[in-house]
N, C-alpha and C positions, 0 to 999 in steps of 0.2 A: 228119189230121197233129197232134202234141201239139207244141208246142217248150215247153220249160224251161228257167225264170230263174233261174239262178245266185246268188246274192249276196254277196258276198266282199269280206270287213275287210280291207284292209292297212295300213301303215303307211306316211307321205309325212313326206319331213323337209324343209324348204324354207329358205333363208336368211335370214333380215333381221337387216337393219341398226338399231340401234334405238340412237339417239344415247345415252353420255354426260351430266351438266348440266354436267359440265365441257365437253363437247363442245359443247352447245349455246352457252352462255358465248361461247367461242371466238369463232365463227361471232358470233353479237351483237355482240361488240366489234368484230369486222372489218367489220361495216357501218357502225359509231357513224361519225357526221362528229365534227367533233373535240370541239365546245361541248358536245353531248351524252357523251363520252368524259370531260367533263373533270369535268362533272357527278356523274355514277359515279363514275370515282375519289376525289370530294369524302365521296360517298355511302360507298365501299369504307375510305375512312379514319376514317371514327366507329364503325363498324362494326369494325376491327379496329384496332387500338391499334401492334402491329407496320411500320407503315404508313410510307412516308415519301416525299414529294417530291422530288427534285432536294435533298434530303440534308439536308430541313427540313421540320418538321413545324407546320402552323396553329398547334395547341396546345398550351399546355404545362403539361405536368402537376407538379402540388403534389406533394411526400413521397411515399408507396410508389408508385411505379406499380402495383403486383402487389395491392396492397391492396383497388384496387375493383375489377381486371380480376377476382383471383380470385376474388369476388363475384357476379361480371358471368357467370360463364363462360359457366351454362345459359344465359343470357340474350341472350349472343351465339351462341351456336350456333344457339339459335332464328333469331336475328336473318342467321345464315348460308344457313342452311333457308329464309330467308322470298329474300334476296337472288336461291338459284340460281334458286327457283320464278319470281320476279317476271324472270329473265333469258329462262327458258325463255318467259313470258308475252310474252316484249318479242318474241325469236324468233318466237315464232310469228302473234304481229299483226304483225311483219315480212312475215312469210309472205305473209297473209292481205291486205297493205296497207291494215287497217284495227287504229285504236286504241281505245281505251275510256278516258273519263277522268271519276272519279267524283267528285262533289262534293256536301259535307254540306246535305242542303237546310235551305230558309230558312224562320226562322222569321217566318210573317207574322201578327204578332197585332194583328188590326182588332175585337177584341173579340165576334167569331161564333165562334159552331161550326163547325169545319173537319173533313167526314167524309173516307176515306179517298179517293172519287173525285174532292174538289173537289183534296185536297191531292194527288195524283198529276198532274193537269193545270196547277197552279202548280211541278211537278216538274220538271216536260220546261220549262215556262222558264229558271229556272234550273239545273238539271245538263245542259243542249243541247250536247250534243256537239260540232255544228259553231260555236259560239259560243265567242270567248275570254269573260274573265272582264271587261274594258272593255267589253265590248258592257251586258253586262248591268248592270253598276255604274255605265254612263251614264245609262242609260233611268231606273232604281230612284234616282239622286241625282236628276234633272230633275223624276220622279214627284213624290218628298219635299217638293222645293222648291215646285212647284206646288199640291198636293193638301195640307190638311193631313189624314189616317190618322183623326188622332184626331175630328175635330169632323164631320169627312167619310167617314165607314167606308164607305160604300155605294159611293160615288163612284171613292176608292180602289182597291176590288178590282177597280171595273170595268174601270177604266182597267189591274190590273193581268190580269184578263185579255184586254184589246185587249193588251199586251207578249206576253203568253205566246203571241198564234197572230199575230207579225210572225215571217218567216220571215230568212233572213240577207242580201237583198236591205233586208228593212225595211217591205217589204209587209206589206198583214194578207191573212190566208189565214186567212181564215173571213169566214160571212152576219153580219149583222146579228143574226140569229133565234138565231145559235151563240152567240152572245156574252152573248146575254142567258141565256141556258138555261143557260150555265156560272157567269156568277157571277148568277145566280137575282134580274135584275133586270128593268123594263120595256124598252122601243126608246129611249126617253125617255131615258135614260138611260145607254142604249149610245152611241146620241149623240152625247151632250157628251163621256164619254169619249174616244170617237174626236177630237173638235175638242180638249180637251187633248190630247191625243198629237198632233197635229197641231203644234200650236205647239214642241213640244221641236224641238230644233237637234239633228242638222240636218233645215233643211227638207225635206218627203217623207216623214216615215213617214206608217207608218199609209193609206196609199196602197194602191187594189186594183188597179191601172190605170198603164201608163205615161205616155196623157195625164193620173190626178187625181197622178200623184206630178210632173211637169212645170209643171201649172199649181200645183198648193201653192208650190210652189219661186217661182214667177214672183209671185206674189199675196205670200210675202213677201218679194222684192223690190219692190213696190209697180209690178209690172206691167201689171198687171189692163187690159186694155184694148189694152194694147202690136199691134203687129203680131206680134209673136212667139206675145203671146198666143191673137191669132186665129189662129196658123199650128198651135197647141199645140192646141184646141181644137175644131178642124173637121177641119185639114188635112195630122195628121201621116201617115198613108196616102203620102198624095202627096208629101209632104216626106223619104219615106223610098223613094218611084221617083224623085226629084231632079227629077221635074215642074212647075221651079224657073217658067219663064213662066203657066202655068192657074193655081199659087196666088197670084200676082202680080195676074192678071184677077181672080180671085174676092177677093183681097182687098184687092182694088183701091189696087195700089201699085206703082212701080218695081219690077222685073226686083233691081234693084241696093237697093233699102230689103229685097226678099226675102231676099235672099242676105246682108242685114247680121242681119237677124231668125235667117238658118238656124246663123249664127255665134254667136250666142248666145243659142241655144236645145241647140247645142253642147255651152256652158261648162255647163250643169245636168249632174243628176247622178241617169239612172234607178235607181243603187241606194244611195238615202243611209243605210243598213245599216251598207255595207261599210267606212262613212268611221269607225264606232263599233269597230271588231273591229281591235284591235292584232294588224295583222298585217305588221309591217315587217318588211323581210329580216332576218336575222339576222343580225349582225358575221360575216362569209366570213374565216374563217383560211385561207389555201393547204396543203394537206399536204406539198407538194413546189415547188420554182423552177427553173424549164427556165432556163439560164444560158449565154452562149461563157465558154469560160476563155481566158488568155492565147497561148495556144495553137491556138482560132479550135474548138477543138474542144467540140462539146455536154455537158453534164454537169447529172444528176437531182441537185440539193442539198433534202437536207430539212430541213422547219421548226421550229428546236427548240421553237417554240409549240405544235404539230399535234402533238407525241409525248414527254409529259409521260417523265423518266425515276424511276420508280416502283422505290425498293430498300423494302431491308429496317435499321429501327434496331439500331446495331450494340448499346446499352445492352439493350434486348430479347434479340437472340441471346445474350449474354455471361450473360443471367440462366437462358436455357431448357438452355446447358451445367450455369453454378452448381449444384455438390452440396448448395451450400445454402437453395436454393429446395425450396420442398415438392415435392412429387411430384405435388400439384393443380394447382400452377403451372407445374407443368414443361412437364405436359400440353396445359396450356389453351395455352401459350404453342407450343408445335411444332403443332398445331392452324391458331392464327393465322400462324405460317412456314408452312407448307403451302401455305397457301391464298395467302396473298403470292405464296410463290415460282410456286405456278397460273399465279395474276393476271400476273406479270411476262414468263411463258412466251409466253402470249396475247397481249399489250402487242408483244412482241417478234414477236411473229406478224405480229400486224396491221402493224407499220409494214414487217416484209420482205416480206409479199407488197404495200399496195400502192406501193410502192418498184418493185419488180420489173415492177407492171403499167405503173409512170411510165415507166420503163426504156425498156419495149418502145414504150410511145405514140412516144416520140423516136425510137426505130429507125424507127416505120412512117409517121413522120411529118415524117419529117428536114426533106421539104421547104415544108411550110407553115411549120417555123424558120428555113430558110433563104431563105421567097421571099415567103409569105404564103398569104392563105385561099382568095383560091383555087387553092393546090396540094394545100389539104387532101385528101387519100386518102380512098377508100370502108373501113373498116375492121369488125369482127363483134368482140362479145366472144368468139364463138368462136376468133376467129383467133389472140387471146394465150393462150385457155386451151389451145389447143394449142402453143404453142410454150414454156407453162409447164407446160405438164401436171398438169392442174389439171383442176376439174369448170369448166364454162361458171358456175355457178349462183358460184363461191368469185370470180372476176372479176369479176359482177356483185355482188357484196356488197363486192369492195374498191374499186368506184368508186361506192357512192351516195354522194354527199354531200360527195365531195372532189374539188379544186380545186389546180389548177394553176395558180401564178403563172410566167405565158410575156411575153414581148414585146410583145404582142397586148392583153395586160391577163391579170385572174384569169380562169378560164375552166374549167365544171364538165369534170372527164375526159369525162362523156359526151357532150360535146362533142366528140369524137375516135371516137365511134362513128356509122356511121351506115351509108347505103349508098349507092350511087353509080351512075355510067350510063359509057359509053364515049364520048369524044370519037372525029373523023373516022381519028386517029392511034394510036387503039387503047389512049390513054390513061386509065388509071380515073379518073373524075372523084370526088367527093363529092355524094352532094346536096344539101351546105349552101351548095356553091356555086353548086349550076342556081338556090335560093333566091337568091342574092345578086344571081344575074346578074336576076334574075325584080325586085327592087326596083331595080336600076340600070335599069332599063328602065322600070317605072313611074315612079321618079325625073327620066325627061328626058324623057318625052313632054309633047306640047300636049294642056295642060290642057281646051280645048277639043273637042280632038277622043282621049280617052283610047285607051289599045292596046285592043281586045280580046285574052280571054284565045287564039281564034287565035292572032288576030298576034303573041303572042307567043312558043306554039307555033314560027310560020315564023322567028320571030329567032333563036328558041336556033337551029333547023336549019340558018340559015345560018352560025352560029356552030360549027358543027360536034357540037351535041347535039340528039339526038332525045329529045324530051317531047313526052308526048301532049298535048293540051287541056286532060283534064279534071285530069292529073296537076299543068299553072299551073293551075289552079284548084284544084286542094288548098291547094298550096303557098300562092298568094296565100291565100284564106283565114285557113289557119294563121298568118300572119302578120299578120290582122286588118287586112286593102287591102281595099277594098272594089270593086265591080266595076265596072269601063267605066261605066256606065250612071248609077251611082252618083256617078263620080270629074269626071263632066263639069258642069266653068263654064260658065255663059252669059254669053253676053255683050246 
């Protein structure tokens, strides 16, 4: 039997949704927190002369504003194109949950010739995407104050190689041999360079493990030979397991002295590099406030500082309509006005969408606002999306880095979204309520006989909440609470 195979060619239609630059920018603006939005608007105003915020522009134009604007029209068009591209890139970065920050390479003039490979090694230190400028500047400033680059160029570049191999915690992530190869020096010079960095502030930098990091800090405080020193030097693992009586016997000290030394060790910083990072939480501007009005009803009130009023300068509108204005200038202004109108619509969409989500949160969590945290209910973003007839990702963008000013303090929108449980009465309980109960149990426990995770699960069961022991463990660890064996205090 012979089988014949025929090839056929046909046309297929496929529906694809391609987002326009304006749509991409709309989504990007929706997702921006207030401070980023403020920065974006400042940049937009620099590029678009017709924009004004709250009826005022920050800059004053002297002379005919169109003389310069006409001369810059092509340049502005290029800037607008770059802005759209920027917004597109920012949106793409948000989707991928990653951002790239480029920096200019630092010029290290040590009198030596720098080949491409060596320059790249140092570039990764200066341009590290995970470090702030404060980290780089603090280390470089201390290096320049400690080592004379002109008089000691070899030591300087070796120290630089050491700094380039510090991770975000300030630990040294390279062997002596790797540093020697990178700086093209001998091991003796590497050891000297590491000692230089050990002298930097904060103490503990350039350590290769936790033990060395803590010992460097104790040594800086002249605590070599103390009980804390002996514990860190030889008994860190036993300390982590809370074997206080055993440690007391091995270091020939009283249990109370070991307990005191443990508290001293807890004061040390296992990640000294973090203190050099400018990671102070930015000033939070709540987007809306939840308040009870005179009638006893709850309202959602917008914060005017979170939603700047952007408009179009009346003078430029008049110039665009004026027949005495040149055709070229009118065309330029028309483009700027259209762009401004699009931005205003996008900002209004951002405000209305976030407000709708806030209103839904108030409606779903009314018991929380009336009676407190233990009445917080489980709520998913898909619930709000269905109610507003929008995609779940729209709700996700609307709540990203947004805050509500509530009677219980400023809370992130995402605080109100959580999974949950049902109690014995069939009422829905947020997992945040369960987490809070676990904290309360542990706060009230006998520190000599701390509660095990299973015991906590049993207590939750008695309170009408069925929670597995492994779930208790997960919540406890997420809250940064030690296990029972590590919480025990020895008398």
